[in-house]
N, C-alpha and C positions, 0 to 999 in steps of 0.2 A: 744368116749364117747357119751352117749345119752344125749338128752336135759334135761331129768329129773335129771341126775347126776350133770349137770351144775347148775341146780336150787338148788339142795341140797347144793352143795359146795358154791354157791354164798350166800345163806342165812346163812350158817354156818360162812363164812368169815365175813359177815356184822354183825352178832351177836357178834362174838368174838371181832372185831375191835370196835364195839359200847361200849362194856363193858370196853375195855382198854382205849377208849377215855374218858369215864366218870370218870374212876379212875384217868387218867392223869389230867383232868380238876380239880378234887378235890385236887390233889397233887400240881398243879400250883397255886391254891388258897393260899396255905401255903408257897410255894417256887417258886416265879416267874421266877427263873433262868431256869426252865424247860419248858418255853413257846414254844421253838422250837420243843420239843417233842410233845406238844399238837397240833401244826400246822401240824406236820408230821402225827400224828394219824388222824387229821381231813381230810387231803388229802387222806389218805388210805381209810377212811370211805366214802368219796365222790366218790372215784373210785369204791368201792364196791357197793354203791347205784346206780351209773351209770350203772354198769354191770347188776345188778338185774333189773333195770328199762328197759334196752335194751332187756334182755332175757324174763322177765315176761310180761311186759306191752306193749312192742314194741312201746314206745313213743320216737322217735328219737330226738325231740327238747329238752325234759327234760334231756335226756342223755348228750347232748352237754353242757347244762347249768351245770350239775354236773361235767363234765370233766373240764370245764373252772374253776369252783370253786376249784377243786383239784389242778389244775395248779397254781392258785393264792396262795393256801395254801402252796404248795411246794416252790413257789417263796419267800414267807415270811420266810421260813426256810433258804433259800439261802442268804437272805439279812442280 
């Protein structure tokens, strides 16, 4: 796959997960039992942001910060 295709898929993934994350956050506002789903969506969103940050901007330090944030979000789901 060419790098341009990775960029398109990365942006599409981030857009879709962002919309689902926002919908999940509104849903959690009314039904707090789904907080684990919100943390899962946040972890996926942070992984998408980390990927796009690595591919587009080539900033390795911010990529690490986003991956660590995703791991923390996934740990919150596990606990």
